[in-house]
A tleap script that builds the chain and sets N, CA, C and O, in Angstrom:
source leaprc.protein.ff14SB
mol = sequence {
  NGLN PRO ASP ARG LEU ASN LEU PHE TRP TYR
  PHE GLY LEU ARG ALA PRO LEU GLN PHE SER
  GLU MET ALA THR MET MET TYR ILE SER LEU
  SER TRP ALA GLY PHE LEU THR LEU LEU SER
  ALA ARG ASN ASP GLY PRO PHE TRP THR SER
  PRO PRO GLY ALA HIE LEU LEU CYS ALA PHE
  ALA PHE SER VAL THR ALA THR ALA LEU ILE
  GLY GLY LEU LEU LYS ALA ASP ALA ILE SER
  PHE TRP ALA CYS PRO VAL GLY HIE MET GLY
  VAL THR LEU LEU TYR ASN LEU ALA MET PHE
  LEU ALA LEU ASP LEU VAL LYS VAL LEU SER
  ASN ARG LEU CLEU
}
set mol.1.N position { -43.445 -72.950 -49.626 }
set mol.1.CA position { -43.471 -73.672 -47.954 }
set mol.1.C position { -44.743 -73.740 -47.611 }
set mol.1.O position { -45.468 -72.794 -47.305 }
set mol.2.N position { -45.005 -74.826 -47.660 }
set mol.2.CA position { -46.870 -74.958 -46.904 }
set mol.2.C position { -46.447 -74.877 -45.613 }
set mol.2.O position { -45.276 -75.014 -45.261 }
set mol.3.N position { -47.496 -74.628 -44.806 }
set mol.3.CA position { -48.273 -74.088 -43.134 }
set mol.3.C position { -46.910 -75.374 -42.488 }
set mol.3.O position { -46.125 -75.647 -43.396 }
set mol.4.N position { -46.577 -76.151 -41.065 }
set mol.4.CA position { -45.907 -76.638 -40.589 }
set mol.4.C position { -46.816 -77.453 -39.841 }
set mol.4.O position { -46.448 -78.320 -39.049 }
set mol.5.N position { -48.875 -76.956 -40.289 }
set mol.5.CA position { -49.446 -77.778 -39.010 }
set mol.5.C position { -50.228 -78.365 -40.411 }
set mol.5.O position { -51.393 -78.666 -40.151 }
set mol.6.N position { -49.754 -78.657 -42.210 }
set mol.6.CA position { -50.540 -79.223 -42.397 }
set mol.6.C position { -50.264 -80.673 -42.233 }
set mol.6.O position { -49.159 -81.206 -42.132 }
set mol.7.N position { -51.453 -81.237 -42.224 }
set mol.7.CA position { -51.155 -82.551 -41.502 }
set mol.7.C position { -51.214 -83.284 -43.208 }
set mol.7.O position { -51.114 -84.441 -43.616 }
set mol.8.N position { -51.349 -82.432 -43.640 }
set mol.8.CA position { -51.327 -83.677 -45.121 }
set mol.8.C position { -49.910 -84.375 -45.925 }
set mol.8.O position { -49.639 -85.397 -46.556 }
set mol.9.N position { -48.970 -82.657 -45.288 }
set mol.9.CA position { -47.980 -82.452 -45.374 }
set mol.9.C position { -46.342 -83.264 -44.404 }
set mol.9.O position { -45.147 -83.504 -44.573 }
set mol.10.N position { -47.257 -83.362 -43.570 }
set mol.10.CA position { -46.749 -83.679 -41.871 }
set mol.10.C position { -46.677 -86.051 -42.381 }
set mol.10.O position { -45.947 -86.769 -41.699 }
set mol.11.N position { -47.291 -86.484 -43.216 }
set mol.11.CA position { -47.402 -87.753 -43.611 }
set mol.11.C position { -47.262 -87.585 -44.724 }
set mol.11.O position { -47.746 -88.572 -45.277 }
set mol.12.N position { -46.905 -86.958 -45.394 }
set mol.12.CA position { -45.902 -87.502 -46.748 }
set mol.12.C position { -46.519 -86.711 -47.935 }
set mol.12.O position { -45.983 -86.652 -49.042 }
set mol.13.N position { -47.794 -86.055 -47.580 }
set mol.13.CA position { -49.462 -86.296 -48.701 }
set mol.13.C position { -48.601 -84.669 -49.334 }
set mol.13.O position { -48.729 -83.520 -48.913 }
set mol.14.N position { -47.681 -85.254 -50.556 }
set mol.14.CA position { -47.615 -83.740 -50.685 }
set mol.14.C position { -47.915 -83.282 -52.898 }
set mol.14.O position { -47.697 -82.404 -53.733 }
set mol.15.N position { -48.372 -84.313 -52.778 }
set mol.15.CA position { -49.397 -84.223 -54.317 }
set mol.15.C position { -50.486 -83.364 -54.194 }
set mol.15.O position { -51.442 -83.589 -53.452 }
set mol.16.N position { -50.367 -82.429 -54.872 }
set mol.16.CA position { -52.065 -81.229 -55.033 }
set mol.16.C position { -53.388 -82.276 -54.887 }
set mol.16.O position { -53.327 -83.425 -55.324 }
set mol.17.N position { -54.204 -81.908 -54.434 }
set mol.17.CA position { -55.670 -82.607 -54.708 }
set mol.17.C position { -56.445 -81.246 -55.769 }
set mol.17.O position { -56.399 -80.047 -55.493 }
set mol.18.N position { -57.077 -81.826 -56.916 }
set mol.18.CA position { -58.552 -80.883 -58.032 }
set mol.18.C position { -59.485 -80.493 -56.349 }
set mol.18.O position { -59.305 -80.598 -55.136 }
set mol.19.N position { -60.225 -80.144 -57.057 }
set mol.19.CA position { -61.390 -79.655 -56.393 }
set mol.19.C position { -62.649 -80.450 -55.860 }
set mol.19.O position { -63.366 -80.209 -54.890 }
set mol.20.N position { -62.713 -81.780 -57.074 }
set mol.20.CA position { -63.726 -82.797 -57.154 }
set mol.20.C position { -62.656 -84.008 -55.792 }
set mol.20.O position { -63.433 -84.556 -55.010 }
set mol.21.N position { -61.607 -84.259 -55.618 }
set mol.21.CA position { -61.383 -84.798 -54.865 }
set mol.21.C position { -60.958 -84.419 -53.302 }
set mol.21.O position { -60.503 -85.162 -52.432 }
set mol.22.N position { -61.237 -83.130 -53.259 }
set mol.22.CA position { -60.938 -82.313 -51.640 }
set mol.22.C position { -62.737 -82.113 -51.828 }
set mol.22.O position { -63.244 -81.963 -50.716 }
set mol.23.N position { -63.572 -82.087 -52.747 }
set mol.23.CA position { -64.785 -82.575 -52.245 }
set mol.23.C position { -65.147 -83.974 -52.134 }
set mol.23.O position { -66.080 -84.270 -51.388 }
set mol.24.N position { -64.417 -85.037 -52.898 }
set mol.24.CA position { -64.792 -85.797 -52.084 }
set mol.24.C position { -64.279 -86.627 -50.541 }
set mol.24.O position { -64.740 -87.623 -49.982 }
set mol.25.N position { -63.124 -85.705 -50.181 }
set mol.25.CA position { -63.012 -85.656 -49.003 }
set mol.25.C position { -63.225 -84.875 -47.877 }
set mol.25.O position { -62.644 -84.678 -46.809 }
set mol.26.N position { -64.744 -84.289 -48.719 }
set mol.26.CA position { -65.414 -83.737 -46.834 }
set mol.26.C position { -66.581 -84.438 -46.948 }
set mol.26.O position { -67.346 -84.837 -46.069 }
set mol.27.N position { -66.626 -84.542 -48.197 }
set mol.27.CA position { -68.016 -85.863 -48.090 }
set mol.27.C position { -68.401 -86.846 -46.745 }
set mol.27.O position { -69.244 -86.996 -45.860 }
set mol.28.N position { -66.393 -87.710 -47.594 }
set mol.28.CA position { -66.052 -88.425 -46.461 }
set mol.28.C position { -65.851 -87.823 -44.545 }
set mol.28.O position { -66.146 -88.744 -43.783 }
set mol.29.N position { -65.629 -87.138 -44.157 }
set mol.29.CA position { -65.258 -86.394 -43.186 }
set mol.29.C position { -66.596 -85.785 -42.725 }
set mol.29.O position { -66.908 -85.746 -41.534 }
set mol.30.N position { -67.224 -85.404 -43.526 }
set mol.30.CA position { -69.045 -84.882 -42.948 }
set mol.30.C position { -69.395 -86.573 -42.125 }
set mol.30.O position { -69.275 -86.941 -40.957 }
set mol.31.N position { -69.775 -87.154 -43.156 }
set mol.31.CA position { -70.192 -89.057 -42.881 }
set mol.31.C position { -69.198 -89.607 -41.874 }
set mol.31.O position { -69.738 -89.344 -40.799 }
set mol.32.N position { -68.295 -90.091 -41.669 }
set mol.32.CA position { -67.795 -90.420 -40.611 }
set mol.32.C position { -67.697 -89.341 -39.230 }
set mol.32.O position { -67.811 -89.905 -38.142 }
set mol.33.N position { -67.496 -87.848 -39.213 }
set mol.33.CA position { -67.849 -87.566 -38.020 }
set mol.33.C position { -69.348 -87.271 -37.718 }
set mol.33.O position { -69.644 -87.307 -36.524 }
set mol.34.N position { -70.498 -86.939 -38.743 }
set mol.34.CA position { -72.444 -87.316 -38.133 }
set mol.34.C position { -71.568 -88.397 -36.988 }
set mol.34.O position { -71.377 -88.261 -35.779 }
set mol.35.N position { -71.175 -89.427 -37.880 }
set mol.35.CA position { -72.156 -90.989 -36.992 }
set mol.35.C position { -70.915 -91.153 -36.137 }
set mol.35.O position { -70.894 -92.304 -35.701 }
set mol.36.N position { -69.432 -90.144 -35.561 }
set mol.36.CA position { -69.013 -89.789 -34.208 }
set mol.36.C position { -69.766 -89.441 -33.644 }
set mol.36.O position { -70.306 -89.983 -32.679 }
set mol.37.N position { -69.885 -88.875 -33.916 }
set mol.37.CA position { -71.105 -87.127 -33.093 }
set mol.37.C position { -72.034 -88.081 -32.678 }
set mol.37.O position { -72.145 -88.186 -31.456 }
set mol.38.N position { -72.963 -89.045 -33.599 }
set mol.38.CA position { -74.272 -89.522 -32.898 }
set mol.38.C position { -73.165 -90.851 -31.897 }
set mol.38.O position { -74.012 -91.597 -31.406 }
set mol.39.N position { -72.080 -91.247 -31.563 }
set mol.39.CA position { -71.178 -92.383 -30.949 }
set mol.39.C position { -71.073 -91.458 -29.279 }
set mol.39.O position { -71.111 -91.989 -28.169 }
set mol.40.N position { -70.963 -90.255 -29.529 }
set mol.40.CA position { -70.541 -89.294 -28.190 }
set mol.40.C position { -71.995 -88.664 -27.648 }
set mol.40.O position { -72.481 -88.711 -26.518 }
set mol.41.N position { -72.265 -88.344 -28.296 }
set mol.41.CA position { -74.083 -87.874 -27.898 }
set mol.41.C position { -74.957 -88.793 -26.956 }
set mol.41.O position { -75.523 -88.436 -25.922 }
set mol.42.N position { -74.949 -90.182 -27.587 }
set mol.42.CA position { -75.548 -91.333 -26.884 }
set mol.42.C position { -76.137 -91.099 -25.370 }
set mol.42.O position { -77.289 -91.270 -24.971 }
set mol.43.N position { -74.333 -90.407 -24.263 }
set mol.43.CA position { -75.301 -89.966 -22.947 }
set mol.43.C position { -74.542 -89.324 -22.210 }
set mol.43.O position { -73.601 -89.224 -22.998 }
set mol.44.N position { -74.184 -88.770 -21.244 }
set mol.44.CA position { -73.932 -87.775 -21.064 }
set mol.44.C position { -72.577 -87.652 -20.390 }
set mol.44.O position { -72.170 -86.527 -20.100 }
set mol.45.N position { -71.702 -88.948 -20.066 }
set mol.45.CA position { -70.185 -89.398 -19.932 }
set mol.45.C position { -69.578 -89.621 -20.643 }
set mol.45.O position { -69.947 -89.248 -21.757 }
set mol.46.N position { -68.757 -90.079 -20.593 }
set mol.46.CA position { -67.258 -90.621 -21.917 }
set mol.46.C position { -67.989 -90.970 -23.071 }
set mol.46.O position { -69.192 -91.105 -22.846 }
set mol.47.N position { -67.649 -91.152 -24.200 }
set mol.47.CA position { -68.909 -92.516 -25.207 }
set mol.47.C position { -68.500 -93.342 -25.006 }
set mol.47.O position { -68.845 -93.924 -26.035 }
set mol.48.N position { -67.559 -94.571 -24.092 }
set mol.48.CA position { -67.501 -95.508 -23.329 }
set mol.48.C position { -67.822 -95.823 -22.482 }
set mol.48.O position { -67.598 -97.015 -22.269 }
set mol.49.N position { -68.611 -94.991 -21.317 }
set mol.49.CA position { -69.035 -95.826 -20.351 }
set mol.49.C position { -70.522 -96.551 -20.792 }
set mol.49.O position { -71.262 -96.651 -19.813 }
set mol.50.N position { -70.841 -96.835 -21.479 }
set mol.50.CA position { -72.339 -97.533 -22.622 }
set mol.50.C position { -72.298 -98.007 -23.677 }
set mol.50.O position { -72.771 -97.564 -24.724 }
set mol.51.N position { -71.821 -98.795 -23.524 }
set mol.51.CA position { -70.846 -100.294 -25.637 }
set mol.51.C position { -72.227 -99.225 -25.848 }
set mol.51.O position { -72.814 -98.619 -24.952 }
set mol.52.N position { -72.469 -99.213 -27.033 }
set mol.52.CA position { -73.566 -99.137 -28.167 }
set mol.52.C position { -74.528 -100.542 -28.793 }
set mol.52.O position { -74.069 -101.466 -29.463 }
set mol.53.N position { -75.029 -100.482 -28.638 }
set mol.53.CA position { -75.936 -101.894 -28.935 }
set mol.53.C position { -75.220 -102.567 -30.436 }
set mol.53.O position { -74.490 -102.077 -31.298 }
set mol.54.N position { -75.840 -103.930 -30.243 }
set mol.54.CA position { -75.528 -104.363 -31.737 }
set mol.54.C position { -76.001 -103.775 -33.083 }
set mol.54.O position { -75.310 -103.944 -34.087 }
set mol.55.N position { -77.423 -102.931 -33.141 }
set mol.55.CA position { -77.299 -102.224 -34.600 }
set mol.55.C position { -76.971 -101.871 -34.593 }
set mol.55.O position { -76.156 -102.158 -35.470 }
set mol.56.N position { -76.321 -99.744 -33.479 }
set mol.56.CA position { -75.753 -99.342 -33.852 }
set mol.56.C position { -73.963 -100.256 -34.090 }
set mol.56.O position { -73.078 -100.207 -34.944 }
set mol.57.N position { -74.049 -100.558 -33.569 }
set mol.57.CA position { -72.420 -100.951 -34.092 }
set mol.57.C position { -72.781 -101.171 -35.891 }
set mol.57.O position { -72.330 -100.324 -36.662 }
set mol.58.N position { -73.439 -102.110 -36.332 }
set mol.58.CA position { -73.199 -102.351 -37.526 }
set mol.58.C position { -73.622 -101.461 -38.111 }
set mol.58.O position { -73.034 -101.180 -39.156 }
set mol.59.N position { -74.901 -100.568 -37.679 }
set mol.59.CA position { -74.564 -99.192 -38.620 }
set mol.59.C position { -73.636 -98.053 -39.189 }
set mol.59.O position { -73.645 -97.273 -40.142 }
set mol.60.N position { -72.604 -98.447 -37.807 }
set mol.60.CA position { -71.564 -98.219 -38.096 }
set mol.60.C position { -70.403 -98.739 -38.655 }
set mol.60.O position { -69.373 -98.127 -38.939 }
set mol.61.N position { -70.637 -99.841 -38.782 }
set mol.61.CA position { -69.406 -100.760 -39.498 }
set mol.61.C position { -69.741 -99.973 -41.104 }
set mol.61.O position { -69.140 -99.244 -41.894 }
set mol.62.N position { -70.735 -100.466 -41.019 }
set mol.62.CA position { -71.640 -100.368 -42.150 }
set mol.62.C position { -71.486 -99.089 -42.973 }
set mol.62.O position { -71.000 -99.277 -44.089 }
set mol.63.N position { -71.792 -97.846 -42.664 }
set mol.63.CA position { -71.415 -96.547 -42.826 }
set mol.63.C position { -70.304 -96.258 -43.191 }
set mol.63.O position { -70.193 -95.975 -44.384 }
set mol.64.N position { -69.198 -96.221 -42.415 }
set mol.64.CA position { -68.017 -96.194 -42.080 }
set mol.64.C position { -67.359 -97.009 -43.799 }
set mol.64.O position { -66.789 -96.424 -44.720 }
set mol.65.N position { -67.587 -97.933 -43.733 }
set mol.65.CA position { -67.511 -99.673 -45.015 }
set mol.65.C position { -68.170 -98.899 -46.856 }
set mol.65.O position { -67.922 -98.975 -48.060 }
set mol.66.N position { -68.834 -98.410 -46.157 }
set mol.66.CA position { -69.638 -97.493 -47.348 }
set mol.66.C position { -69.252 -95.910 -47.562 }
set mol.66.O position { -70.143 -95.255 -48.103 }
set mol.67.N position { -68.760 -95.620 -47.419 }
set mol.67.CA position { -68.763 -94.471 -47.117 }
set mol.67.C position { -66.848 -94.297 -47.903 }
set mol.67.O position { -66.406 -93.635 -48.842 }
set mol.68.N position { -66.271 -95.167 -47.015 }
set mol.68.CA position { -64.730 -95.736 -47.881 }
set mol.68.C position { -64.983 -96.080 -48.345 }
set mol.68.O position { -64.862 -96.911 -47.445 }
set mol.69.N position { -65.661 -96.866 -49.679 }
set mol.69.CA position { -65.402 -97.570 -50.688 }
set mol.69.C position { -66.474 -96.489 -51.373 }
set mol.69.O position { -66.701 -96.997 -52.472 }
set mol.70.N position { -67.245 -95.260 -51.281 }
set mol.70.CA position { -67.721 -94.781 -52.516 }
set mol.70.C position { -66.998 -93.552 -52.895 }
set mol.70.O position { -66.833 -93.000 -53.983 }
set mol.71.N position { -66.450 -93.162 -51.185 }
set mol.71.CA position { -64.972 -92.608 -51.348 }
set mol.71.C position { -63.939 -92.463 -52.171 }
set mol.71.O position { -63.726 -91.459 -52.851 }
set mol.72.N position { -63.400 -93.261 -52.143 }
set mol.72.CA position { -62.121 -94.541 -52.614 }
set mol.72.C position { -62.076 -95.038 -53.737 }
set mol.72.O position { -60.949 -95.405 -54.069 }
set mol.73.N position { -63.078 -95.234 -54.643 }
set mol.73.CA position { -63.337 -95.513 -55.466 }
set mol.73.C position { -64.207 -95.164 -56.976 }
set mol.73.O position { -64.004 -95.056 -58.185 }
set mol.74.N position { -65.268 -95.080 -55.983 }
set mol.74.CA position { -66.125 -94.119 -57.395 }
set mol.74.C position { -65.722 -93.086 -57.928 }
set mol.74.O position { -65.425 -92.159 -57.174 }
set mol.75.N position { -65.582 -92.906 -59.362 }
set mol.75.CA position { -65.133 -91.779 -59.637 }
set mol.75.C position { -66.668 -91.602 -61.041 }
set mol.75.O position { -66.972 -92.389 -61.936 }
set mol.76.N position { -67.552 -89.712 -60.507 }
set mol.76.CA position { -68.559 -89.632 -61.815 }
set mol.76.C position { -67.985 -88.324 -62.044 }
set mol.76.O position { -67.582 -87.596 -61.136 }
set mol.77.N position { -67.956 -88.034 -63.313 }
set mol.77.CA position { -67.602 -86.831 -64.299 }
set mol.77.C position { -68.351 -86.155 -64.180 }
set mol.77.O position { -68.130 -84.947 -64.263 }
set mol.78.N position { -69.921 -86.810 -63.858 }
set mol.78.CA position { -71.253 -85.617 -64.788 }
set mol.78.C position { -71.367 -85.484 -63.371 }
set mol.78.O position { -72.571 -85.425 -63.122 }
set mol.79.N position { -70.571 -85.395 -62.133 }
set mol.79.CA position { -71.447 -85.262 -60.900 }
set mol.79.C position { -70.016 -84.742 -60.272 }
set mol.79.O position { -69.952 -84.798 -59.044 }
set mol.80.N position { -68.768 -84.201 -61.028 }
set mol.80.CA position { -67.925 -83.834 -60.064 }
set mol.80.C position { -66.797 -84.618 -58.735 }
set mol.80.O position { -65.989 -84.195 -57.908 }
set mol.81.N position { -67.255 -85.753 -59.091 }
set mol.81.CA position { -67.047 -86.301 -57.744 }
set mol.81.C position { -65.754 -87.231 -58.046 }
set mol.81.O position { -65.851 -88.151 -58.859 }
set mol.82.N position { -64.580 -86.971 -57.388 }
set mol.82.CA position { -63.511 -87.872 -58.085 }
set mol.82.C position { -63.260 -88.672 -56.891 }
set mol.82.O position { -63.937 -88.660 -55.863 }
set mol.83.N position { -62.102 -89.446 -57.157 }
set mol.83.CA position { -61.990 -90.657 -55.388 }
set mol.83.C position { -60.919 -90.432 -55.210 }
set mol.83.O position { -59.994 -90.360 -56.020 }
set mol.84.N position { -60.941 -90.229 -53.586 }
set mol.84.CA position { -60.057 -89.392 -52.234 }
set mol.84.C position { -58.638 -90.250 -52.459 }
set mol.84.O position { -58.841 -91.357 -52.957 }
set mol.85.N position { -57.669 -90.034 -52.266 }
set mol.85.CA position { -56.135 -91.025 -52.715 }
set mol.85.C position { -56.463 -91.899 -51.200 }
set mol.85.O position { -57.379 -91.518 -50.471 }
set mol.86.N position { -55.702 -92.961 -50.884 }
set mol.86.CA position { -56.297 -93.623 -49.293 }
set mol.86.C position { -55.522 -92.610 -48.845 }
set mol.86.O position { -56.267 -91.713 -48.451 }
set mol.87.N position { -54.316 -92.305 -48.708 }
set mol.87.CA position { -53.665 -91.977 -47.896 }
set mol.87.C position { -54.400 -90.548 -47.372 }
set mol.87.O position { -54.197 -90.491 -46.159 }
set mol.88.N position { -54.998 -89.642 -47.715 }
set mol.88.CA position { -55.626 -88.534 -47.873 }
set mol.88.C position { -56.819 -89.124 -47.316 }
set mol.88.O position { -57.052 -88.251 -46.480 }
set mol.89.N position { -58.033 -90.228 -47.120 }
set mol.89.CA position { -58.692 -90.527 -46.433 }
set mol.89.C position { -58.598 -91.179 -45.471 }
set mol.89.O position { -59.540 -91.502 -44.748 }
set mol.90.N position { -56.692 -91.661 -45.218 }
set mol.90.CA position { -56.401 -91.581 -43.388 }
set mol.90.C position { -55.774 -90.426 -42.520 }
set mol.90.O position { -55.278 -90.197 -41.417 }
set mol.91.N position { -55.987 -90.059 -43.278 }
set mol.91.CA position { -55.725 -88.592 -42.624 }
set mol.91.C position { -56.583 -87.936 -41.863 }
set mol.91.O position { -56.376 -87.299 -40.830 }
set mol.92.N position { -58.300 -88.284 -42.881 }
set mol.92.CA position { -58.607 -87.561 -42.690 }
set mol.92.C position { -59.841 -88.281 -41.650 }
set mol.92.O position { -60.505 -87.577 -40.888 }
set mol.93.N position { -60.026 -89.792 -41.754 }
set mol.93.CA position { -59.944 -90.563 -40.698 }
set mol.93.C position { -59.559 -90.436 -38.915 }
set mol.93.O position { -60.211 -90.601 -37.883 }
set mol.94.N position { -57.214 -89.802 -39.456 }
set mol.94.CA position { -57.062 -89.664 -38.382 }
set mol.94.C position { -57.751 -88.309 -37.835 }
set mol.94.O position { -57.783 -88.208 -36.609 }
set mol.95.N position { -58.375 -87.122 -38.691 }
set mol.95.CA position { -58.619 -86.034 -37.836 }
set mol.95.C position { -59.682 -86.219 -37.179 }
set mol.95.O position { -59.619 -85.913 -35.988 }
set mol.96.N position { -61.113 -86.817 -37.749 }
set mol.96.CA position { -62.394 -87.074 -37.533 }
set mol.96.C position { -62.056 -88.283 -35.725 }
set mol.96.O position { -62.910 -87.910 -34.921 }
set mol.97.N position { -61.198 -89.373 -35.099 }
set mol.97.CA position { -61.311 -88.877 -34.905 }
set mol.97.C position { -60.712 -88.259 -33.070 }
set mol.97.O position { -61.031 -88.511 -31.908 }
set mol.98.N position { -60.048 -87.665 -33.542 }
set mol.98.CA position { -58.916 -86.820 -32.870 }
set mol.98.C position { -60.106 -85.964 -33.032 }
set mol.98.O position { -59.636 -85.071 -32.327 }
set mol.99.N position { -60.608 -85.758 -33.181 }
set mol.99.CA position { -62.006 -84.406 -33.305 }
set mol.99.C position { -62.899 -84.997 -32.337 }
set mol.99.O position { -62.788 -84.286 -31.338 }
set mol.100.N position { -63.602 -85.781 -32.137 }
set mol.100.CA position { -64.339 -87.101 -31.745 }
set mol.100.C position { -64.564 -87.077 -30.321 }
set mol.100.O position { -65.478 -87.022 -29.498 }
set mol.101.N position { -62.627 -87.181 -30.462 }
set mol.101.CA position { -62.296 -87.512 -28.359 }
set mol.101.C position { -61.905 -85.798 -27.856 }
set mol.101.O position { -61.729 -85.527 -26.668 }
set mol.102.N position { -61.823 -84.879 -28.822 }
set mol.102.CA position { -61.846 -83.560 -28.101 }
set mol.102.C position { -62.889 -83.703 -28.055 }
set mol.102.O position { -63.559 -84.131 -27.116 }
set mol.103.N position { -63.107 -83.472 -28.750 }
set mol.103.CA position { -65.352 -82.771 -28.483 }
set mol.103.C position { -66.395 -83.739 -27.292 }
set mol.103.O position { -67.413 -83.466 -26.657 }
set mol.104.N position { -65.480 -85.019 -27.415 }
set mol.104.CA position { -65.665 -85.509 -26.490 }
set mol.104.C position { -65.950 -85.502 -24.947 }
set mol.104.O position { -67.020 -85.614 -24.348 }
set mol.105.N position { -64.518 -85.318 -24.431 }
set mol.105.CA position { -64.129 -84.628 -23.413 }
set mol.105.C position { -64.956 -83.052 -23.694 }
set mol.105.O position { -66.165 -83.052 -23.459 }
set mol.106.N position { -64.613 -82.345 -23.959 }
set mol.106.CA position { -65.398 -80.900 -23.901 }
set mol.106.C position { -67.093 -81.302 -23.468 }
set mol.106.O position { -67.564 -80.859 -22.421 }
set mol.107.N position { -67.857 -82.119 -24.338 }
set mol.107.CA position { -69.336 -82.735 -23.689 }
set mol.107.C position { -68.815 -83.742 -22.222 }
set mol.107.O position { -69.811 -83.538 -21.529 }
set mol.108.N position { -68.139 -84.432 -21.574 }
set mol.108.CA position { -67.494 -84.734 -20.517 }
set mol.108.C position { -67.555 -82.948 -19.775 }
set mol.108.O position { -68.624 -82.690 -19.221 }
set mol.109.N position { -66.932 -82.288 -19.772 }
set mol.109.CA position { -66.441 -80.683 -18.713 }
set mol.109.C position { -67.364 -80.728 -19.675 }
set mol.109.O position { -67.157 -81.709 -20.390 }
set mol.110.N position { -68.537 -79.940 -20.104 }
set mol.110.CA position { -69.360 -78.868 -19.996 }
set mol.110.C position { -70.822 -79.964 -18.995 }
set mol.110.O position { -71.289 -79.336 -18.045 }
set mol.111.N position { -71.322 -81.141 -19.169 }
set mol.111.CA position { -71.875 -81.347 -18.406 }
set mol.111.C position { -71.664 -81.897 -16.582 }
set mol.111.O position { -72.483 -82.220 -15.721 }
set mol.112.N position { -70.740 -81.830 -16.589 }
set mol.112.CA position { -70.465 -81.419 -15.036 }
set mol.112.C position { -70.383 -80.176 -14.672 }
set mol.112.O position { -70.361 -80.011 -13.453 }
set mol.113.N position { -70.317 -79.027 -15.473 }
set mol.113.CA position { -70.681 -77.922 -14.642 }
set mol.113.C position { -71.772 -77.433 -14.799 }
set mol.113.O position { -72.064 -76.309 -14.391 }
set mol.114.N position { -72.811 -78.452 -15.623 }
set mol.114.CA position { -74.139 -77.780 -15.995 }
set mol.114.C position { -74.347 -78.639 -14.144 }
set mol.114.O position { -75.417 -78.554 -13.541 }
savepdb mol mol.pdb
quit
């Protein structure tokens, strides 16, 4: 019986992942988290107080889409890169968005204290 707080089990994703699928999921998570951090770090207040410019928005859309396509479709045995199941990518995206909001709140509160 897995931990009650396991998000994958919570969303009904009970099939075990191969090591290379987990590595791909980590690649997806790091790519999305990095870009979300860039959106948060642009200003001192909440991320929505200053909308991103057109170039940054296009780069964000391209990066998220390219990462999802590479992580969800590419299978390369030579480098142990197997596609991550779509459901797991969705949970990874939800987790990254939740952490983005939490870290943005921490940023705003710490800036108020300084």
